[in-house]
C-alpha positions in Angstrom: 7.1 6.4 1.9 4.9 9.2 0.5 5.5 10.0 -3.2 7.8 6.9 -3.6 7.8 4.5 -6.5 8.4 0.8 -5.9 8.4 -2.1 -8.3 9.3 -5.7 -7.3 8.2 -9.3 -7.8 6.7 -9.3 -4.3 6.2 -6.4 -1.9 5.6 -6.7 1.9 5.1 -3.7 4.1 4.7 -4.0 7.8 4.5 -1.4 10.6 4.6 -2.3 14.3 3.3 1.1 15.4 1.6 3.9 13.5 0.3 4.3 10.0 1.7 3.2 6.7 1.9 6.3 4.6 1.9 5.8 0.8 0.2 9.0 -0.3 0.9 10.0 -3.9 3.2 7.0 -4.3 3.1 4.0 -6.7 3.7 0.3 -5.8 3.6 -2.3 -8.6 4.1 -6.0 -8.3 3.4 -9.0 -10.6 2.9 -11.0 -7.4 1.5 -10.3 -3.9 1.3 -7.0 -2.2 1.1 -7.6 1.5 0.4 -4.7 3.9 0.1 -5.0 7.7 -0.3 -2.2 10.1 -2.1 -1.8 13.5 -3.3 1.6 12.5 -4.2 3.2 9.1 -3.1 2.6 5.6 -3.0 6.0 3.8 -3.0 5.7 0.0 -4.4 9.1 -0.9 -3.8 9.7 -4.6 -1.6 6.6 -4.7 -1.5 3.8 -7.2 -1.3 0.2 -5.9 -1.0 -2.5 -8.6 -0.7 -6.2 -7.7 -1.8 -9.6 -8.8 -3.0 -10.4 -5.2 -3.5 -8.2 -2.2 -3.4 -9.3 1.5 -3.0 -7.7 4.9 -4.6 -5.9 7.7 -5.2 -2.2 8.7 -7.6 -0.7 11.2 -8.6 2.0 8.7 -8.0 3.0 5.0 -7.7 6.5 3.6 -7.8 6.4 -0.2 -9.4 9.6 -1.7 -8.1 9.9 -5.3 -6.2 6.7 -5.0 -6.4 3.6 -7.1 -6.0 -0.1 -6.3 -5.7 -2.3 -9.3 -5.7 -6.1 -9.3 
């Protein structure tokens, strides 16, 4: 989902294999942003906006990215 823009009341992203790629994207939710991956969450230069954050990732890549709660 690189460079994508998503807005919803709740957002849940899950990967069974591989990374979740959100580089240069924007996700905004007034509720909970839930992210679960067995590998890396890549949010380089991305903007994640949520009331609450939850989830699991083995690694996080976020240079130039922003996480706002």
